N, C-alpha and C positions, 0 to 999 in steps of 0.2 A: 504494500500500500504506500503510495507516494502522497505525502501531505504537502499540497501546493500553497495553502494558506489556511488561516483559522476557519475560513468560510467555504473552502473548496477542497475536496479530496478526490483523488482519481486512482482507481485500482480495479483489477480483475476480480470481481466478487459476484455473488448472487445478488439480485435486486433486493432492496429492503422489504421486510415483511412487517409492516407497522401494526402494532396492537392486535395481534391475533389474526391478521390477514395473511394468508399464505401465498407465496409467489413461487412459480415454477420455471421462470425463464432465466437461465444462466446469462449473466451480462456483466458489463462494466458498470460500476456505480459512480455516478457523479453526484456527490453530496453537496447540497447548496444551502447557503445562508446561515451565517452565525452572527446576525446583527443583534446587538444588545443595547437597549436603552433603559436607563434606570431613572426612577423619579422620586416619589415622596412617601411620607410616613405620618398618618393622621394622629396617632396617640400622642405625638410629641409637639403638636401645634402650640401648646401653651407652655412649653419648656424653654422658650427663649431662642430656639433655633429657626423660627419661622422666617426670619429675614436675613439669616446669616449666609455667608458665601459658602457653597458646597466645598467640602474638602477633597472630595473625589469626583473627577469628571466621569462621564459615562464610560469612556474608553478605558480609563484607569481601573474602574470597578470591574469591567469585563475582563481585563487582563488578569486581575487578581482572582476572579471567580473561575477562570480557565485552569487555575492551579488546583481547584477543588472547591466545593461548597463550604462557605464559612458563615455561620449564623451571625456572628458579631459584625462582619462586614455588611451583610444585608441590613441589619438593624441600624448600624451607624449611618449607612447611606440613606436609609429611609427617614431617619430622624431629621435630616437636613432638607427634606423635600416633602412637605406635608400635604400639598393640595391635591395632586393627582391620586395619591394613595387614598385620600378621602373619597374620591369617586369610586374606587374599588371597594372600599369599606361599605359604602352605601349599597352598591350592587350586591355584595355578599349578604348584607342585612335583609335586603328585599327577597333574596333567594331563601334565606332562613325562614322568613315569615311565610313565604309560599308553602314551604315544606311543613312547618309547624301547624299551619291551618288545616292540614289533612292528616296529620300524623296519627291522632287517636281515633278520629271519626271515619277515616277511609283507609283502613289498613291494607285492603286489597290493591289500592292504587298508590299508596304513599311511596313505594319504591320507584315507580315510574315517574312520579312528580320529582323526587330527589334526583333521579338520573337526568331528567330534562333540565332542571335548574343547574346542575353541575356542567352540563354541556353548554348552556348559555354563558356560564362564567368563563369558559375558555380552557386552554391546555393545562394549566396548573391544577384547576379544580377537577378536570377529567382524570389526570394522573392520580390525584388523591382518591377519587372514587374507585379507580381501578385497584389501587392498593387496599383500600378498605373492603373491597369485595372479597379479599382473601383473609379477612379478620373477623370471623364470626364470634370471637371472644369480645369484640368491641361493639358490634352492631347486630341486630336480629338477622336470622338466616334468610328471611324473605327479602330483606334489603340487599344482602350480599348477592343473591341470585340476580336481582334486577341490575345491580351495578356491574355485574360481569358483562352485560351487553355493551358497556362502554369500551370493551376491547375491540369491538367490530363495527359499531355504529357511530361514525364520525362524519359530520357534514363537510364536504370539501369547500375550500374557498375559491374565489373567482379565478378562472383560468388566465385571464388577461393579466391579473396581478402576478400570478406565478410566472408567466412568460416574461414580464418586465423584470422580475427578480433574476431569472436566468440570464437575461441579456446584460443586466448590470453587473452580475457577479463575474461573467466571462469578459466583461469589457467589450462586448460585441455591438457593433453599430448597424449591422445588417439584419435581415429577416432571421427568425428563429429556425424555420424549416419551410420548404416549398409548399407544404400542404396547409400551412397556417397563414391567416391574414397578417400582413406586416403591421407591427406596432407603429403608433404615431411617432414621427420624427426619425425613423430609421432610414438608412441609405438603401433604397430599393435595389440598386444595381450591385450591392455587395453580395458576397457568397453567403448563403445561409449557414447558420451555425451547425445544424444537423441536416442529414439527408432526409430524415423523417422524425416527427415527434407527435405522439398521440394528442388529439385535441382535448381530451378529458383524462383525468387521472385514472390509473388502473387500480389504485389503492389510496385510501385516505386515513390518516391517523390523527391522534390528538395534537402532535407537534408538526406535522407536515403531510405532504402527499407526494405520490410517485407517478411519473409519466414514463411510458415506453417509447423508446426512440432508436435511431440507428445513425452511426457516423457515416461520413462520406467514404470510409474504407470498408463499409459493410458490416461493422461490428454492432451487434445489438446492445443497447445501453438502457439503464434505468436511471432516471433523473429524479432525485429527491429534493423537494423544495420546502423550506421551512415556512410555517404560517407567519403572515405579516405580524410584526411586533410581538411574537411569541415570547422572546426573552424578556422584553420590557414588561409585558403583562405578568409574567411569572414572578419577576422581582417585586412589582407592586403588590401582588397577592401575597408573596412571602412576607413582606413587611407587616401586612395586616394580620396574617395567621400567627406570626411569632408573638405579636402583642396579645392577641386573643387567647392563645394557648398558655401564655405566661400567666394570664389572669385565671384560667381554668385549672391550671396545674394542681393536682391533688384534690380537686373538688368534683370531678366527673370522670367516669370510666375507670378502666384498669390500665396500669402501665404508665410509662413516662410519655406524655403527649408530645412534648417538644422533641424527644428522641425519635418518636415515630415520624414526626414531620421532617426532622433532619434527614432521616433515611430516604423519604420521598424526594425531598429537595435535592439531595446529592445525586439521586438517579436522574432527575429531570435535568440538572445542570450538565451531567455527562451526555445525556441524549441530545441536548441542544447544541453541543459541540459536534458537528458532523464529521470531525476528524476521527472520532472514536469508532 
């Protein structure tokens, strides 16, 4: 495997099989997108950091997190950026209210409601749901069974957005492939990047989706594109979850809640670096 950049790897491997979706086409894997943007932390709005100059830039925080997940780094970064984390906190609160409204009165559908709300919250919440689906010691068995569907049921994001990501990551100014309409602003006369690329993804996961393609040399390839702002959203959510679990620690459930979250977060950070 040749690591060309933090956001692009090239090697002869089988195509990715995201979240329980099996793939059977041997291919070259082009792993795309390791864009990381970090923002804010609501619980510390009143602690004097609201108007302070951030100590870590987004690029610096990303480089540190590439070395491995660090709870203190996530918390420290969030403490200095309170507003956008506030939006994520409100989104999570709304999701919790939706689930609580049916938890006791509609036990046959509560799992489906929880799964739907986690899907709406984005990749970090989906990953958490997938992990919880394997923990019947923490949540009821019927909920575990419903959350297991998060392994295979993921809505794909817009194909034009994915094509733009591919073009930007390769620094390509021409068409993506002859079978696809050219993106706005590309050089029509330039050589296409691929000989062929599927118009729709062949698989969609919580963190990205996969397209089938072929190079001009006739090699079949799988192109994996990360969901837009996936890294940024995961960091925003991580700031909120760390604060909430710190408050709940020892008051709900069994085990160390922060330790469980750290395990999930470590795996998510690894998966979001497509060099792995």
